[in-house]
C-alpha positions as CSV (number, residue, x, y, z in Angstrom):
1,X,32.8,-0.4,-6.5
2,X,32.2,-0.9,-3.5
3,X,31.3,-3.9,-1.8
4,X,29.5,-4.8,1.4
5,X,28.3,-7.8,3.4
6,X,25.5,-7.9,6.4
7,X,25.9,-6.1,9.7
8,X,24.0,-5.4,12.7
9,X,22.6,-2.1,12.3
10,X,19.0,-1.4,12.0
11,X,17.8,1.0,9.6
12,X,15.1,3.5,11.3
13,X,13.4,3.4,7.7
14,X,11.9,0.1,7.9
15,X,9.8,1.1,10.7
16,X,6.0,1.0,9.4
17,X,2.8,1.9,10.5
18,X,-0.8,0.2,10.4
19,X,-3.1,1.5,7.2
20,X,-5.6,2.3,9.3
21,X,-3.4,5.3,10.5
22,X,-2.8,6.4,7.1
23,X,-6.6,6.6,6.5
24,X,-7.3,8.3,9.6
25,X,-4.3,10.6,8.6
26,X,-5.5,11.6,5.1
27,X,-8.9,12.0,6.5
28,X,-7.5,14.9,9.1
29,X,-5.7,16.2,6.2
30,X,-8.4,17.0,3.5
31,X,-11.2,17.9,6.3
32,X,-8.9,20.5,7.4
33,X,-7.3,21.4,4.0
34,X,-11.1,21.3,3.3
35,X,-12.4,24.1,5.9
36,X,-8.9,26.3,5.3
37,X,-9.2,26.6,1.6
38,X,-13.4,27.1,2.1
39,X,-13.0,29.8,4.4
40,X,-10.2,31.9,2.9
41,X,-11.2,32.1,-0.8
42,X,-14.6,33.8,-0.2
43,X,-12.2,36.4,1.2
44,X,-10.7,37.3,-2.1
45,X,-12.0,40.2,-4.0
46,X,-14.2,39.0,-7.2
47,X,-17.7,39.1,-5.3
48,X,-19.2,41.4,-8.1
49,X,-18.8,38.3,-10.7
50,X,-21.5,36.4,-11.8
51,X,-21.7,32.6,-10.2
52,X,-19.9,30.7,-12.5
53,X,-16.9,32.8,-12.9
54,X,-16.4,32.7,-9.4
55,X,-16.7,29.6,-9.2
56,X,-14.1,28.6,-11.8
57,X,-11.6,31.3,-10.3
58,X,-12.2,30.3,-7.4
59,X,-10.9,26.9,-8.3
60,X,-8.4,28.2,-9.4
61,X,-7.4,30.1,-6.5
62,X,-8.0,26.9,-4.5
63,X,-5.7,24.6,-6.2
64,X,-3.0,27.4,-5.5
65,X,-4.0,27.6,-1.8
66,X,-3.9,23.6,-1.5
67,X,-0.4,23.0,-3.6
68,X,1.9,24.6,-0.7
69,X,-0.2,22.3,1.8
70,X,-0.4,19.2,0.3
71,X,3.2,19.1,-0.2
72,X,4.1,19.4,2.9
73,X,1.6,16.9,3.6
74,X,2.8,14.5,1.2
75,X,6.0,14.1,3.3
76,X,4.4,12.2,6.0
77,X,1.6,10.8,3.9
78,X,3.4,9.8,0.6
79,X,3.7,11.7,-2.7
80,X,1.2,9.8,-5.0
81,X,-1.3,9.2,-2.1
82,X,-1.5,12.8,-1.4
83,X,-1.3,14.9,-4.1
84,X,-3.6,14.5,-6.4
85,X,-6.5,14.0,-4.1
86,X,-5.0,17.5,-2.3
87,X,-5.7,19.4,-5.3
88,X,-8.6,18.4,-6.1
89,X,-9.9,19.1,-2.9
90,X,-8.9,22.6,-3.0
91,X,-10.7,23.0,-5.9
92,X,-14.0,21.4,-4.0
93,X,-13.6,23.5,-1.2
94,X,-13.5,26.7,-2.9
95,X,-16.1,25.6,-5.2
96,X,-18.1,25.0,-2.3
97,X,-17.0,28.0,-0.3
98,X,-17.9,30.5,-2.7
99,X,-21.4,29.6,-3.2
100,X,-22.3,29.7,1.0
101,X,-23.8,33.4,0.9
102,X,-21.9,34.4,4.4
103,X,-18.7,34.9,3.2
104,X,-16.9,35.6,6.4
105,X,-18.4,32.5,8.4
106,X,-15.6,29.7,8.8
107,X,-17.1,27.0,6.5
108,X,-16.6,23.8,8.8
109,X,-19.5,22.2,6.4
110,X,-18.3,22.9,3.1
111,X,-14.8,22.0,3.8
112,X,-15.3,18.9,5.4
113,X,-17.9,18.0,3.1
114,X,-15.4,18.8,0.3
115,X,-12.6,16.4,1.7
116,X,-14.7,13.3,2.3
117,X,-16.3,13.4,-0.8
118,X,-12.5,13.8,-2.5
119,X,-11.7,10.8,-0.3
120,X,-14.3,8.7,-0.6
121,X,-13.9,9.0,-4.3
122,X,-10.2,8.5,-4.8
123,X,-10.6,5.7,-1.9
124,X,-13.6,3.5,-4.0
125,X,-11.5,4.4,-7.3
126,X,-8.4,3.1,-6.1
127,X,-10.3,-0.5,-5.0
128,X,-11.2,-0.2,-8.1
129,X,-7.7,-0.1,-9.9
130,X,-6.1,-2.6,-7.4
131,X,-9.3,-5.2,-7.8
132,X,-8.3,-6.1,-11.7
133,X,-6.0,-8.6,-12.8
134,X,-3.0,-7.8,-13.6
135,X,-2.9,-7.2,-17.5
136,X,-0.6,-8.9,-19.8
137,X,0.6,-7.5,-23.0
138,X,3.2,-8.2,-25.9
139,X,2.4,-5.6,-28.2
140,X,1.4,-2.2,-28.6
141,X,-0.5,-0.3,-30.7
142,X,-1.0,3.3,-28.8
143,X,1.8,5.8,-29.8
144,X,3.8,7.4,-27.0
145,X,2.7,10.8,-25.5
146,X,4.6,11.3,-22.9
147,X,8.4,11.6,-24.2
148,X,9.5,12.7,-20.9
149,X,11.6,15.9,-20.1
150,X,14.6,16.9,-22.1
151,X,18.1,15.9,-21.3
152,X,19.9,17.6,-18.8
153,X,23.7,17.2,-18.5
154,X,24.0,18.2,-14.3
155,X,21.9,15.0,-13.8
156,X,24.2,13.5,-11.9
157,X,24.7,17.2,-9.8
158,X,20.9,17.5,-9.1
159,X,20.8,14.0,-7.8
160,X,23.6,14.7,-5.4
161,X,22.4,17.7,-4.6
162,X,19.1,16.6,-3.1
163,X,20.9,13.2,-1.5
164,X,21.2,15.1,1.3
165,X,16.7,15.8,1.5
166,X,15.8,12.5,0.0
167,X,15.2,10.2,2.6
168,X,12.8,13.1,4.3
169,X,10.9,14.0,1.3
170,X,10.4,10.1,0.3
171,X,9.3,9.3,4.0
172,X,6.3,8.6,3.5
173,X,6.1,7.1,0.2
174,X,8.5,4.7,1.4
175,X,6.4,3.6,4.0
176,X,3.1,3.2,2.5
177,X,4.9,1.2,-0.5
178,X,7.4,-1.0,1.2
179,X,5.2,-4.0,2.0
180,X,3.9,-3.9,-2.4
181,X,7.9,-3.8,-3.2
182,X,9.1,-5.9,-1.1
183,X,6.3,-8.8,-2.8
184,X,7.7,-7.2,-6.1
185,X,11.4,-7.7,-5.5
186,X,11.0,-11.0,-3.8
187,X,10.7,-12.9,-7.4
188,X,14.7,-11.6,-8.2
189,X,17.1,-14.0,-7.7
190,X,21.0,-14.8,-8.8
191,X,22.6,-12.0,-9.8
192,X,20.6,-9.3,-9.5
193,X,21.2,-5.9,-10.8
194,X,19.2,-3.1,-9.0
195,X,18.9,0.1,-11.3
196,X,18.5,3.5,-9.2
197,X,19.7,2.5,-5.6
198,X,19.5,6.3,-4.4
199,X,20.4,6.3,-0.4
200,X,19.5,2.4,-0.3
201,X,15.9,2.4,1.3
202,X,15.1,-0.7,-0.9
203,X,18.4,-2.3,-0.5
204,X,16.6,-4.1,3.1
205,X,13.6,-5.0,0.6
206,X,15.7,-7.1,-1.6
207,X,15.9,-11.5,-1.1
208,X,19.2,-11.7,1.4
209,X,20.7,-14.7,-0.5
210,X,21.7,-13.0,-4.0
211,X,24.7,-11.4,-5.2
212,X,23.2,-8.1,-5.9
213,X,24.9,-4.9,-7.5
214,X,23.1,-1.5,-7.1
215,X,23.8,1.1,-9.3
216,X,23.1,4.8,-9.5
217,X,23.9,8.1,-11.5
218,X,25.0,9.9,-7.7
219,X,27.8,9.1,-6.0
220,X,26.4,11.0,-2.9
221,X,23.4,8.8,-3.1
222,X,25.3,5.7,-3.1
223,X,28.0,7.5,-0.3
224,X,24.3,7.3,2.2
225,X,23.4,3.9,0.7
226,X,26.6,1.9,2.2
227,X,25.3,1.3,5.5
228,X,22.3,0.1,4.3
229,X,24.2,-2.1,2.2
230,X,25.9,-3.5,5.0
231,X,23.0,-4.3,6.3
232,X,21.9,-6.7,3.7
233,X,22.0,-10.1,3.9
234,X,23.7,-10.7,0.9
235,X,26.9,-9.9,-0.9
236,X,26.3,-5.7,-2.5
237,X,28.3,-4.2,-4.8
238,X,27.6,-0.5,-5.5
239,X,28.8,1.0,-8.4
240,X,28.2,4.7,-9.7
241,X,26.7,4.2,-13.4
242,X,24.4,5.9,-15.9
243,X,22.1,2.6,-17.0
244,X,21.7,4.1,-20.7
245,X,25.4,3.7,-20.8
246,X,26.2,0.5,-18.3
247,X,29.8,-0.9,-17.9
248,X,28.4,-4.8,-17.9
249,X,28.9,-7.2,-20.6
250,X,25.7,-8.7,-22.5
251,X,23.3,-11.2,-20.6
252,X,25.4,-10.3,-17.3
253,X,22.4,-10.9,-14.4
254,X,19.4,-13.2,-14.0
255,X,17.0,-10.5,-13.2
256,X,17.2,-6.8,-13.3
257,X,15.2,-4.6,-10.6
258,X,14.1,-0.8,-10.6
259,X,12.4,1.1,-8.0
260,X,11.3,4.8,-9.1
261,X,14.3,5.5,-11.4
262,X,12.4,5.2,-15.2
263,X,10.4,8.2,-14.6
264,X,14.0,10.2,-14.3
265,X,15.9,8.6,-17.4
266,X,16.6,11.4,-20.0
267,X,15.7,8.6,-22.6
268,X,13.8,5.9,-20.9
269,X,13.6,3.6,-24.1
270,X,17.2,3.9,-24.6
271,X,17.9,2.6,-20.9
272,X,15.7,0.1,-21.5
273,X,17.2,-1.7,-24.3
274,X,19.9,-1.1,-22.3
275,X,18.7,-3.3,-19.9
276,X,17.8,-5.7,-22.1
277,X,21.1,-6.3,-23.4
278,X,22.4,-6.9,-20.2
279,X,19.8,-9.1,-18.7
280,X,19.8,-13.0,-19.7
281,X,17.8,-14.7,-22.3
282,X,14.7,-15.3,-19.9
283,X,16.1,-13.5,-17.0
284,X,13.2,-11.7,-14.7
285,X,12.9,-7.5,-15.3
286,X,11.1,-6.0,-12.2
287,X,9.9,-2.7,-11.8
288,X,8.7,-0.9,-9.2
289,X,7.2,2.5,-10.9
290,X,5.1,5.5,-11.4
291,X,3.5,6.4,-14.7
292,X,0.9,8.8,-16.3
293,X,-2.8,7.4,-15.4
294,X,-4.9,6.6,-17.8
295,X,-7.9,8.3,-15.9
296,X,-8.0,12.6,-17.1
297,X,-9.1,13.7,-14.0
298,X,-5.9,11.7,-12.3
299,X,-3.6,12.4,-15.7
300,X,-4.6,16.2,-15.3
301,X,-3.3,16.6,-11.8
302,X,0.2,14.3,-12.6
303,X,0.3,16.7,-15.4
304,X,0.5,19.7,-12.9
305,X,2.8,18.3,-10.4
306,X,5.6,17.4,-14.0
307,X,5.4,21.4,-14.5
308,X,6.8,22.1,-10.8
309,X,8.7,18.9,-10.9
310,X,12.5,19.8,-11.3
311,X,14.2,16.0,-11.7
312,X,11.4,12.9,-12.6
313,X,9.0,12.9,-15.1
314,X,5.3,12.6,-13.6
315,X,3.8,11.6,-17.3
316,X,6.2,8.8,-18.3
317,X,4.3,5.6,-20.4
318,X,6.9,3.3,-18.9
319,X,4.5,0.1,-19.4
320,X,4.8,1.3,-22.8
321,X,8.7,2.2,-23.4
322,X,9.0,-1.5,-22.1
323,X,7.6,-2.6,-25.3
324,X,8.9,-0.1,-27.2
325,X,12.7,-1.6,-26.0
326,X,11.8,-4.9,-26.9
327,X,11.5,-6.5,-23.9
328,X,8.1,-8.6,-24.0
329,X,5.7,-10.1,-22.5
330,X,4.9,-7.4,-19.8
331,X,2.3,-8.1,-16.9
332,X,1.5,-5.1,-15.0
333,X,0.0,-4.4,-11.7
334,X,-1.9,-1.8,-10.1
335,X,-0.6,-0.5,-6.8
336,X,-2.0,3.0,-6.1
337,X,-4.6,3.8,-8.9
338,X,-3.1,3.3,-11.8
339,X,-0.3,5.7,-11.3
340,X,1.9,3.1,-9.2
341,X,2.9,0.0,-11.3
342,X,4.4,-3.6,-10.3
343,X,6.0,-4.3,-13.8
344,X,7.7,-7.7,-15.0
345,X,9.0,-9.1,-18.0
346,X,10.5,-12.7,-18.2
347,X,13.3,-11.4,-21.3
348,X,12.1,-13.0,-24.6
349,X,9.8,-16.2,-22.7
350,X,6.3,-16.0,-23.3
């Protein structure tokens, strides 16, 4: 266990950008992606096919062309904010591209139309989800349709390898979600356990006047978190541990905070039952997690992303898993679409 007190170092990852800048960048991305895909797809073979099969084939090719570009764009613009609408832009732009009889022309109009349409639809959908009031649940009748990925004995080694590039890949997501995380984490107090410390980017979003225990399964992640732990306003203890088998006694913590970690716990219900065990009665569980969307169009893209994911599971039903672990009542609020959520539980207190 490593213990740190505050230093004067300022983490460059705390730099933030105005939301309007992200809007401009999002529009530039979907517009340029749309033009590229709409111009490329008609050059492929298959012109002898009837229009409907050509359109179906074009949409599949469009998604394939869009995926690597969307992955690259997700680094500065955020994964969940970019991946779904990037793929849908690719499919719509490809469909519009094959409908133009002039197959060799650059499809600026079609590409921009596809990008603007997808961006507008996603923006309206996000506004709708965020306008919904926080939902409270104390029971669950749905069955769990997202058991998650299989267990992997080498997952600590996987995250050790990923530690070197973790901050790069999540650069955009961390900045876009920072304010929402800070607001959610502000409710933590007293003796606090932070599950999934990673490289420590979220440590600086925690309230300063707390006794913070930060755990992670990866030793190399925690090594990178040391400098950020020193920059925190309180006392920080860095501990290598697995939340499914935590080393803490019953009712150890006043608050427990998680940040995009229960997508990677092999048995999330088991991990959450352990959280319930070490959280004091009446203590607060605060979760900032991504989940499978209830919207079929969004869910389909998340399932495609999950197919290529080597680590995190994009299809978790984390709100349901919290209830299945016996933690209630649960309140959850949408942060981005209904994919990224802030979840709160007051352990056993209605």
